[in-house]
C-alpha positions as CSV (number, residue, x, y, z in Angstrom):
1,X,0.0,0.0,0.0
2,X,1.7,3.1,-1.3
3,X,1.6,6.6,0.3
4,X,3.6,8.2,-2.5
5,X,1.3,7.8,-5.4
6,X,-0.3,10.8,-7.1
7,X,-3.6,10.6,-5.2
8,X,-1.9,10.2,-1.8
9,X,0.4,13.2,-2.4
10,X,-2.4,15.3,-3.7
11,X,-4.7,14.4,-0.8
12,X,-2.0,15.0,1.8
13,X,-0.8,18.3,0.5
14,X,-4.3,19.5,-0.2
15,X,-5.5,18.9,3.4
16,X,-2.1,20.2,4.7
17,X,-2.6,23.6,3.1
18,X,-6.1,23.8,4.7
19,X,-4.6,23.0,8.1
20,X,-1.9,25.6,7.5
21,X,-4.6,28.2,6.6
22,X,-6.6,27.2,9.7
23,X,-3.7,27.5,12.1
24,X,-2.7,30.9,10.5
25,X,-6.2,32.2,10.9
26,X,-6.5,30.9,14.5
27,X,-3.1,32.1,15.6
28,X,-3.0,35.4,13.6
29,X,-1.6,37.2,16.7
30,X,1.7,35.3,16.2
31,X,2.1,37.1,12.9
32,X,2.4,40.6,14.5
33,X,5.4,42.0,16.2
34,X,3.5,44.5,18.3
35,X,0.0,45.0,19.5
36,X,-1.7,48.0,21.3
37,X,-3.7,45.6,23.5
38,X,-2.7,42.3,25.3
39,X,-2.5,39.6,22.5
40,X,-4.6,37.1,24.4
41,X,-7.6,39.4,24.4
42,X,-7.6,39.5,20.6
43,X,-6.7,35.8,20.4
44,X,-9.5,34.8,22.7
45,X,-12.1,36.9,20.9
46,X,-11.0,35.5,17.5
47,X,-11.0,31.8,18.6
48,X,-14.4,32.0,20.4
49,X,-15.9,33.8,17.3
50,X,-14.4,31.1,15.0
51,X,-15.8,28.3,17.1
52,X,-19.2,29.8,17.2
53,X,-19.2,30.6,13.5
54,X,-17.9,27.1,12.6
55,X,-20.6,25.4,14.6
56,X,-23.4,27.5,13.1
57,X,-22.0,27.1,9.6
58,X,-21.8,23.3,10.0
59,X,-25.4,23.0,11.2
60,X,-26.6,25.2,8.4
61,X,-24.8,23.1,5.8
62,X,-26.4,20.0,7.2
63,X,-29.9,21.5,7.4
64,X,-29.9,23.4,4.1
65,X,-29.1,20.6,1.7
66,X,-29.0,22.7,-1.4
67,X,-26.4,25.0,0.2
68,X,-24.0,22.1,0.9
69,X,-24.4,20.8,-2.7
70,X,-23.8,24.3,-4.1
71,X,-20.7,25.0,-1.9
72,X,-19.1,21.6,-2.6
73,X,-19.1,22.1,-6.4
74,X,-15.8,22.9,-8.0
75,X,-17.3,26.0,-9.7
76,X,-18.0,27.7,-6.3
77,X,-14.5,27.2,-4.9
78,X,-13.3,30.7,-6.0
79,X,-16.1,32.2,-3.8
80,X,-15.1,30.0,-0.9
81,X,-11.4,30.8,-1.2
82,X,-12.2,34.5,-1.6
83,X,-14.1,34.5,1.7
84,X,-11.1,32.7,3.3
85,X,-8.6,35.1,2.0
86,X,-10.7,38.1,3.2
87,X,-10.9,36.4,6.6
88,X,-7.1,36.1,6.7
89,X,-6.6,39.8,6.0
90,X,-9.1,40.8,8.6
91,X,-7.6,38.4,11.2
92,X,-4.2,39.9,10.7
93,X,-5.5,43.4,10.8
94,X,-7.3,42.6,14.1
95,X,-4.1,41.3,15.6
96,X,-2.0,44.2,14.4
97,X,-4.5,47.0,15.3
98,X,-5.7,45.3,18.5
99,X,-9.4,45.5,17.4
100,X,-11.5,42.6,18.6
101,X,-14.4,43.7,16.4
102,X,-12.3,42.9,13.4
103,X,-11.8,39.4,14.8
104,X,-15.6,38.9,14.9
105,X,-15.9,40.1,11.3
106,X,-13.1,37.8,10.1
107,X,-14.7,34.9,11.9
108,X,-17.9,35.4,9.9
109,X,-15.8,35.3,6.6
110,X,-13.9,32.2,7.8
111,X,-16.8,30.2,9.2
112,X,-18.0,28.7,5.9
113,X,-14.5,27.5,4.7
114,X,-13.8,26.2,8.3
115,X,-17.0,24.2,8.2
116,X,-17.0,23.0,4.6
117,X,-13.4,22.0,3.9
118,X,-13.1,19.4,6.6
119,X,-16.3,17.8,5.2
120,X,-14.9,17.7,1.7
121,X,-11.4,16.5,2.6
122,X,-12.8,14.1,5.2
123,X,-15.0,12.6,2.6
124,X,-12.1,12.1,0.2
125,X,-10.0,10.4,3.0
126,X,-12.9,8.1,4.0
127,X,-13.6,7.1,0.4
128,X,-10.1,5.9,-0.3
129,X,-10.4,2.3,-1.5
130,X,-7.1,1.3,0.2
131,X,-8.0,2.8,3.6
132,X,-5.1,5.2,3.8
133,X,-7.0,8.0,5.6
134,X,-5.2,7.6,8.9
135,X,-1.8,8.0,7.4
136,X,-2.9,10.9,5.2
137,X,-4.3,12.8,8.1
138,X,-1.1,12.5,10.1
139,X,1.0,13.5,7.1
140,X,-1.3,16.5,6.3
141,X,-1.1,17.8,9.9
142,X,2.7,17.4,9.9
143,X,3.1,19.3,6.6
144,X,0.4,21.8,7.6
145,X,2.3,22.8,10.8
146,X,5.5,23.1,8.8
147,X,3.9,25.4,6.3
148,X,2.3,27.5,9.1
149,X,5.6,27.8,11.0
150,X,7.3,28.8,7.8
151,X,4.7,31.5,7.1
152,X,4.9,33.1,10.6
153,X,8.7,33.2,10.6
154,X,9.0,34.8,7.2
155,X,9.1,38.6,6.7
156,X,5.7,40.1,7.2
157,X,4.9,40.6,3.5
158,X,6.1,37.2,2.4
159,X,4.4,35.5,5.3
160,X,1.1,37.1,4.5
161,X,1.4,36.3,0.8
162,X,2.1,32.6,1.7
163,X,-0.9,32.4,4.0
164,X,-3.2,33.9,1.3
165,X,-2.1,31.0,-1.0
166,X,-3.0,28.2,1.4
167,X,-6.8,28.0,1.0
168,X,-6.8,28.5,-2.8
169,X,-4.2,25.7,-3.2
170,X,-6.3,23.4,-1.0
171,X,-9.3,24.1,-3.1
172,X,-7.4,23.5,-6.4
173,X,-6.0,20.2,-5.1
174,X,-9.5,19.1,-3.9
175,X,-10.8,19.6,-7.4
176,X,-7.7,17.7,-8.7
177,X,-8.2,14.7,-6.4
178,X,-11.8,14.4,-7.5
179,X,-10.6,14.0,-11.0
180,X,-8.2,11.3,-9.9
181,X,-11.1,9.4,-8.2
182,X,-14.2,9.1,-10.5
183,X,-17.5,8.9,-8.8
184,X,-18.1,5.3,-9.9
185,X,-15.0,4.1,-8.0
186,X,-16.1,5.6,-4.7
187,X,-18.0,2.9,-2.8
188,X,-18.3,5.0,0.3
189,X,-19.8,8.1,-1.5
190,X,-23.3,7.8,-0.1
191,X,-24.2,11.1,1.5
192,X,-26.2,12.3,-1.5
193,X,-28.9,9.8,-0.6
194,X,-28.5,9.9,3.2
195,X,-31.8,10.2,4.9
196,X,-30.0,11.2,8.1
197,X,-28.6,14.3,6.4
198,X,-31.9,15.2,4.8
199,X,-33.4,15.3,8.3
200,X,-30.9,18.1,9.1
201,X,-29.6,18.4,12.6
202,X,-32.2,15.9,13.9
203,X,-29.8,13.1,12.9
204,X,-27.9,13.8,16.1
205,X,-30.6,12.3,18.2
206,X,-30.5,9.0,16.2
207,X,-26.9,9.1,15.2
208,X,-24.8,5.9,15.2
209,X,-21.9,7.9,16.5
210,X,-20.4,5.9,19.4
211,X,-21.4,7.2,22.8
212,X,-18.0,6.6,24.2
213,X,-16.3,8.7,21.5
214,X,-19.1,11.3,21.9
215,X,-18.1,11.9,25.6
216,X,-14.4,11.6,24.9
217,X,-14.5,14.3,22.3
218,X,-16.3,16.7,24.6
219,X,-14.1,16.1,27.6
220,X,-10.7,16.3,25.8
221,X,-11.8,19.3,23.7
222,X,-13.1,21.1,26.8
223,X,-9.8,20.5,28.6
224,X,-7.8,21.9,25.6
225,X,-10.1,24.9,25.3
226,X,-9.9,25.8,29.0
227,X,-6.1,25.7,29.2
228,X,-5.8,27.6,25.9
229,X,-7.6,30.6,27.3
230,X,-6.9,30.3,31.0
231,X,-3.4,31.6,30.7
232,X,-2.5,35.3,30.1
233,X,0.4,37.4,29.1
234,X,0.9,40.9,28.0
235,X,4.1,40.3,26.1
236,X,3.6,39.6,22.4
237,X,7.0,37.8,22.2
238,X,6.1,35.4,25.0
239,X,2.8,34.7,23.3
240,X,4.4,34.1,20.0
241,X,7.0,31.8,21.5
242,X,4.6,29.6,23.4
243,X,2.3,29.2,20.5
244,X,5.1,28.2,18.2
245,X,6.4,25.7,20.7
246,X,3.0,24.1,20.9
247,X,2.7,24.0,17.1
248,X,6.2,22.5,16.7
249,X,5.3,19.8,19.2
250,X,2.2,19.0,17.3
251,X,4.3,18.8,14.1
252,X,6.7,16.3,15.8
253,X,3.8,14.1,17.0
254,X,2.2,14.1,13.5
255,X,5.5,13.2,11.9
256,X,6.0,10.2,14.3
257,X,2.5,8.9,13.6
258,X,2.9,9.3,9.9
259,X,6.1,7.4,9.8
260,X,4.7,4.6,12.0
261,X,1.5,4.3,9.8
262,X,2.8,4.8,6.3
263,X,6.3,3.4,6.4
264,X,6.4,0.7,9.1
265,X,2.6,-0.1,9.3
266,X,2.9,-0.3,13.1
267,X,0.3,-0.1,15.8
268,X,0.2,3.5,17.0
269,X,-1.8,3.2,20.2
270,X,1.3,3.7,22.4
271,X,1.8,7.1,20.9
272,X,-1.9,8.0,21.5
273,X,-1.6,6.8,25.1
274,X,1.5,8.8,25.6
275,X,-0.2,11.9,24.3
276,X,-3.1,11.4,26.8
277,X,-0.6,11.1,29.6
278,X,1.3,14.2,28.4
279,X,-2.0,16.2,28.4
280,X,-2.8,15.0,31.9
281,X,0.7,15.9,33.1
282,X,0.3,19.4,31.8
283,X,-2.7,19.9,34.1
284,X,-1.1,18.3,37.1
285,X,2.2,20.2,37.0
286,X,1.1,23.6,35.8
287,X,-0.1,24.9,39.2
288,X,3.3,24.2,40.8
289,X,5.3,26.1,38.2
290,X,2.7,28.6,37.0
291,X,4.3,31.6,38.7
292,X,7.8,30.8,37.5
293,X,7.2,29.4,34.0
294,X,4.0,31.0,32.8
295,X,2.3,29.5,29.7
296,X,5.1,27.1,28.8
297,X,3.6,24.1,30.5
298,X,0.4,24.6,28.6
299,X,2.3,23.4,25.6
300,X,2.2,19.9,27.1
301,X,-1.6,20.0,26.9
302,X,-1.5,21.3,23.3
303,X,0.9,18.5,22.2
304,X,-1.2,15.9,24.0
305,X,-4.3,17.1,22.4
306,X,-2.7,16.8,18.9
307,X,-2.3,13.1,19.6
308,X,-6.0,12.9,20.5
309,X,-7.1,14.9,17.5
310,X,-5.3,12.6,15.0
311,X,-6.6,9.5,16.8
312,X,-10.2,10.7,16.6
313,X,-9.9,11.3,12.8
314,X,-8.4,7.8,12.4
315,X,-11.2,6.3,14.4
316,X,-13.9,8.1,12.5
317,X,-12.3,7.0,9.2
318,X,-12.3,3.4,10.3
319,X,-15.9,3.6,11.6
320,X,-17.0,4.6,8.1
321,X,-14.8,2.2,6.2
322,X,-15.0,-0.9,8.4
323,X,-18.3,-0.5,10.2
324,X,-20.2,1.4,7.5
325,X,-21.1,4.5,9.4
326,X,-22.5,7.4,7.3
327,X,-19.5,9.4,6.1
328,X,-20.9,13.0,6.2
329,X,-22.8,12.3,9.4
330,X,-19.6,11.1,11.1
331,X,-17.6,14.1,10.0
332,X,-20.3,16.5,11.1
333,X,-20.6,14.9,14.5
334,X,-16.9,14.9,15.1
335,X,-16.6,18.6,14.1
336,X,-19.6,19.7,16.1
337,X,-18.4,17.9,19.3
338,X,-14.8,19.2,18.9
339,X,-15.7,22.8,18.3
340,X,-18.4,22.7,20.9
341,X,-16.0,21.3,23.5
342,X,-13.3,23.9,22.7
343,X,-15.9,26.7,22.8
344,X,-17.2,25.6,26.2
345,X,-13.7,25.3,27.5
346,X,-12.8,28.7,26.1
347,X,-15.7,30.4,27.7
348,X,-15.1,28.6,31.0
349,X,-11.4,29.6,31.0
350,X,-12.2,33.2,30.2
351,X,-14.7,33.4,33.1
352,X,-12.4,31.7,35.6
353,X,-9.2,33.5,34.6
354,X,-9.6,36.5,36.9
355,X,-10.2,34.5,40.1
356,X,-7.8,31.6,39.4
357,X,-4.8,33.7,38.4
358,X,-4.9,35.4,41.8
359,X,-5.3,32.3,43.8
360,X,-2.7,29.5,43.2
361,X,-4.5,27.1,45.6
362,X,-7.8,27.5,43.7
363,X,-5.9,27.0,40.4
364,X,-4.4,23.8,41.7
365,X,-7.8,22.4,42.7
366,X,-9.3,23.2,39.2
367,X,-6.4,21.8,37.3
368,X,-6.3,18.6,39.4
369,X,-10.0,18.1,39.0
370,X,-9.7,18.4,35.2
371,X,-6.7,16.0,35.2
372,X,-8.8,13.4,37.1
373,X,-11.7,13.9,34.7
374,X,-9.3,13.2,31.8
375,X,-7.9,10.1,33.5
376,X,-11.4,8.8,34.1
377,X,-12.3,9.5,30.5
378,X,-9.2,7.7,29.2
379,X,-9.6,4.6,31.4
380,X,-13.3,4.1,31.4
381,X,-14.5,5.8,28.2
382,X,-11.8,5.4,25.6
383,X,-9.7,2.5,26.9
384,X,-11.9,-0.1,25.3
385,X,-9.7,-3.1,24.3
386,X,-12.4,-5.4,23.0
387,X,-12.5,-6.7,19.4
388,X,-15.1,-4.0,18.6
389,X,-13.4,-1.3,20.7
390,X,-11.7,1.9,19.5
391,X,-8.2,0.5,19.8
392,X,-9.0,-2.4,17.5
393,X,-10.0,0.1,14.8
394,X,-6.5,1.5,14.9
395,X,-4.8,-1.9,14.4
396,X,-2.6,-2.3,11.3
397,X,-4.2,-4.3,8.4
398,X,-2.2,-7.4,9.4
399,X,-3.8,-7.5,12.8
400,X,-7.4,-7.0,11.8
401,X,-10.0,-9.8,12.1
402,X,-11.9,-10.3,8.8
403,X,-15.6,-11.4,8.9
404,X,-15.8,-15.1,9.0
405,X,-18.9,-15.9,6.9
406,X,-21.0,-14.3,4.2
407,X,-24.0,-14.4,6.6
408,X,-22.0,-12.2,9.1
409,X,-21.3,-9.7,6.4
410,X,-24.9,-9.5,5.3
411,X,-26.1,-9.2,8.9
412,X,-23.7,-6.3,9.6
413,X,-24.7,-4.5,6.5
414,X,-28.4,-5.0,7.2
415,X,-27.9,-3.5,10.7
416,X,-25.9,-0.5,9.6
417,X,-28.2,0.5,6.8
418,X,-31.4,-0.4,8.6
419,X,-32.6,-2.9,6.0
420,X,-35.9,-4.7,6.4
421,X,-36.1,-8.4,7.0
422,X,-37.0,-9.1,3.4
423,X,-34.3,-6.8,2.1
424,X,-31.9,-8.7,4.3
425,X,-32.9,-11.9,2.6
426,X,-32.5,-10.4,-0.8
427,X,-29.1,-9.1,0.1
428,X,-27.9,-12.5,1.1
429,X,-28.9,-13.9,-2.2
430,X,-27.3,-11.0,-4.1
431,X,-24.0,-11.6,-2.1
432,X,-24.1,-15.2,-3.4
433,X,-24.3,-14.0,-7.0
434,X,-28.0,-15.0,-7.5
435,X,-30.1,-13.3,-10.2
436,X,-33.4,-11.5,-9.6
437,X,-35.5,-14.3,-11.2
438,X,-33.7,-16.9,-9.0
439,X,-34.3,-14.8,-5.9
440,X,-38.0,-14.4,-6.9
441,X,-38.4,-18.1,-7.3
442,X,-36.8,-18.9,-3.9
443,X,-38.8,-16.3,-2.0
444,X,-42.0,-17.1,-4.0
445,X,-42.6,-13.5,-5.0
446,X,-42.7,-11.7,-8.4
447,X,-39.6,-10.5,-10.2
448,X,-40.8,-6.9,-9.9
449,X,-41.0,-7.3,-6.1
450,X,-37.4,-8.5,-6.0
451,X,-36.2,-5.6,-8.2
452,X,-38.1,-3.2,-5.9
453,X,-36.2,-4.6,-2.9
454,X,-32.8,-4.5,-4.8
455,X,-33.5,-0.8,-5.7
456,X,-34.2,0.0,-2.0
457,X,-31.0,-1.8,-0.9
458,X,-28.9,0.1,-3.4
459,X,-30.6,3.4,-2.4
460,X,-30.0,2.9,1.3
461,X,-26.4,2.0,0.7
462,X,-25.8,4.8,-1.8
463,X,-24.5,2.4,-4.6
464,X,-25.7,1.7,-8.1
465,X,-24.2,-1.7,-9.1
466,X,-23.3,-5.1,-7.7
467,X,-19.7,-4.1,-7.9
468,X,-20.3,-1.4,-5.3
469,X,-21.9,-4.1,-3.1
470,X,-18.8,-6.2,-3.4
471,X,-16.6,-3.3,-2.5
472,X,-18.5,-2.9,0.8
473,X,-18.1,-6.6,1.5
474,X,-14.4,-6.5,1.0
475,X,-13.9,-4.1,3.9
476,X,-16.2,-5.4,6.5
477,X,-15.2,-6.8,9.9
478,X,-17.4,-8.7,12.4
479,X,-18.3,-7.1,15.7
480,X,-17.7,-8.8,19.0
């Protein structure tokens, strides 16, 4: 399985330029050498506005189906990138002039690209027939952080020019990767017919999204959000340094994971566990060194959260590929939970900042409590070692357990796509290669009835041919 073919390189670089754009927008304060107001005040306003805007835009794209279809067309990419470039300019102006109101306006411009591009690239990654999404996401985050660090350390004009190129390049490469993957070769491209998506945000109540991952996303994102906004500094150079340390650590983590996945095909769970422990350690030790080393220990939390972020994307990709979860629904749920957790943590950190910064004992209690919540989440919620647990989804291909029988595969597909009992029977015959007349004879029904059931099966699964059905069968695994 190659990670150096044309599609892999296009997908990795395309998503990387989006991550670089996102980091540059989110940490626009690091691009300025001076600010008339404390940098954290502008940074906090910008990030909270971006979280709110991204959540609203994601919900709107899900609820207004025609808007999603319109925005995802290649012809509308210039408008999308234009909004993103305008948002970059306004973010940098807000950081340089110290005007929080510009941060809010820039967030409005950036909300649509922030919501839509992860859906588009996530879909591309999930639909890869070879299941290379986990390696691609690690490689894209590594390359994206390198590009971001390059941009912020260049001269002002060159850095801004580079940032303005990130989103257009990402959009161009997205269009390119679509041409490399014709629609008829995408067995997982089923969101066009998804009844869950047509119901809008109501799919959340009936979503197949795993409950354990649901709570894990909220807790870890909340912890990251609260530490991101709890600290304060009036020195722009200190702020720039700490953010670049955190991003460099994220870059190193992504590189290690990419090498393990793409080159050695090794199990990466030890890296994810180490990231969790690093994040917990940041909360436990920060109160003791806060007065002497302000902000620097929060980098531990940021680096640990990078491990968690990559792990979540890898799990979501495998839920879609190996357990047949709805692709767009899974991406939307992951994004909403992540941004919602960060927003809740940011608001909590902003409200608690005044009281905690003046009372080290109270700060110690809060940090320790968050650390214990993270430990509980890691051990009870995420540390599921069963055959159908999260860790098994991250196993290399050589360690995966294939479905033993054809009946197991049909049963799993019937469960995931909510097939009726009769459709389940027809599916089993189809999997055995039987024709519609043969199935009609065995079930004692008319040919037209069998064709009706076949049409319903294909419609629910979002496929059009038996080849698409076989593509699904090839990737299934039995659940414990």
